[in-house]
C-alpha positions as CSV (number, residue, x, y, z in Angstrom):
1,M,-12.9,33.3,30.3
2,C,-12.5,30.4,28.0
3,K,-8.9,28.1,28.0
4,I,-7.8,26.4,25.8
5,K,-6.6,22.5,26.2
6,D,-5.9,21.6,23.1
7,T,-2.3,21.6,22.1
8,I,-2.5,22.4,18.6
9,F,-3.2,26.0,19.9
10,Y,0.1,25.9,21.4
11,S,2.7,25.3,18.1
12,V,5.4,27.1,16.6
13,T,3.7,28.5,14.5
14,N,0.8,30.3,16.3
15,Y,3.2,32.0,18.3
16,F,4.7,33.6,15.3
17,V,1.1,34.6,13.8
18,I,-0.4,35.6,16.6
19,N,2.9,38.2,17.2
20,L,2.4,39.4,13.7
21,S,-1.5,39.8,14.2
22,V,0.1,41.8,17.3
23,A,2.4,44.1,15.4
24,D,0.6,44.2,12.7
25,L,-2.4,45.6,14.7
26,L,0.1,48.0,16.2
27,V,0.5,49.6,12.8
28,V,-3.1,49.9,11.6
29,T,-4.7,51.2,15.0
30,I,-2.4,54.2,15.7
31,C,0.2,55.1,12.9
32,M,-3.2,54.6,10.1
33,P,-5.5,56.8,11.5
34,M,-2.8,59.8,12.0
35,T,-1.5,58.6,8.5
36,I,-4.4,59.5,6.8
37,S,-6.0,62.1,8.9
38,Q,-1.9,64.3,7.6
39,E,-2.7,63.2,4.1
40,I,-6.4,64.3,4.6
41,S,-5.5,67.9,5.8
42,M,-2.3,67.7,4.0
43,S,-0.5,68.6,7.5
44,W,0.1,67.5,10.5
45,N,-3.1,68.2,13.3
46,H,-1.4,67.0,15.9
47,S,1.8,67.5,18.6
48,E,5.1,67.1,18.0
49,F,5.4,64.0,20.6
50,L,2.6,62.5,18.4
51,C,4.5,62.9,15.4
52,K,8.0,61.3,16.8
53,L,5.8,58.5,19.1
54,T,3.9,57.6,15.5
55,S,7.2,57.5,13.2
56,Y,8.6,55.3,16.4
57,L,5.7,53.4,16.8
58,Q,5.2,52.4,13.0
59,S,9.2,52.0,12.1
60,V,9.1,49.5,15.1
61,G,5.6,47.8,14.4
62,V,6.9,47.6,10.1
63,T,10.1,46.0,11.5
64,A,8.5,43.8,14.0
65,S,6.7,42.5,11.2
66,I,9.3,41.8,8.7
67,Y,11.7,39.9,11.5
68,T,8.8,37.7,12.7
69,I,8.1,36.7,8.7
70,M,11.9,35.9,8.7
71,A,11.5,34.2,12.0
72,M,8.7,31.8,10.1
73,S,10.5,31.3,7.4
74,I,13.4,29.5,9.1
75,D,11.3,27.8,11.4
76,R,9.7,26.6,8.1
77,Y,13.6,26.2,6.2
78,L,14.3,23.3,9.7
79,A,11.3,21.8,9.9
80,I,12.2,20.4,6.1
81,R,16.0,20.2,6.5
82,N,15.9,18.5,10.1
83,P,12.6,17.3,11.1
84,M,13.9,15.6,14.2
85,I,16.1,17.7,15.4
86,L,13.2,20.6,15.2
87,R,11.9,19.8,18.1
88,Y,14.1,20.1,20.4
89,I,15.3,23.9,18.8
90,C,11.7,25.1,18.5
91,S,10.4,24.8,22.5
92,Q,7.6,26.9,23.7
93,K,10.1,28.5,26.2
94,N,13.1,29.4,22.8
95,I,10.3,30.4,20.6
96,I,9.2,33.3,23.6
97,L,12.9,34.1,23.5
98,V,12.6,34.4,19.5
99,I,9.6,36.6,19.7
100,I,10.9,39.0,22.8
101,S,14.2,39.2,21.0
102,I,12.0,40.4,17.9
103,W,10.4,43.5,19.6
104,L,13.5,44.6,22.0
105,I,15.3,44.4,18.4
106,S,13.0,46.4,16.9
107,M,12.7,48.8,19.5
108,A,16.0,49.1,20.0
109,F,17.0,49.2,16.0
110,F,14.7,52.8,16.1
111,I,14.7,54.5,19.4
112,T,17.3,56.9,17.6
113,I,13.8,58.1,15.8
114,Y,12.5,60.3,18.7
115,G,15.8,62.5,18.6
116,A,15.8,62.5,15.0
117,V,12.0,63.4,14.1
118,S,11.2,66.8,14.0
119,L,7.5,68.4,13.4
120,L,8.6,71.1,10.5
121,I,5.7,74.1,10.1
122,P,6.0,75.1,7.3
123,S,6.1,79.3,6.3
124,Y,3.6,80.2,3.2
125,I,4.1,82.8,1.1
126,D,1.7,85.0,0.3
């Protein structure tokens, strides 16, 4: 295992970029293959549980990406507006709390999607 000792890798921006990468990888690795297979076959070929889970994870991943970009924008705004105060506000502990909050808010916001989404099997008329 490689351990990075350079402190430049522990910057606020890098934490946000890593979080954005994780959120995007969630959507790309789990949600996109399911959606592509649905579009190709024109029907859902998986279980109802996977239907609900895919919808939930896609919503959480996209929301976490949006909130992460928003947090990056706020960080950059504060860096321009109050550069001296920024080092006290954006400590490593605070940034980790912001990232955890992003994921918890994203998960809590879409927890009701599990009950709202259902698998609908169309009835074909001959």
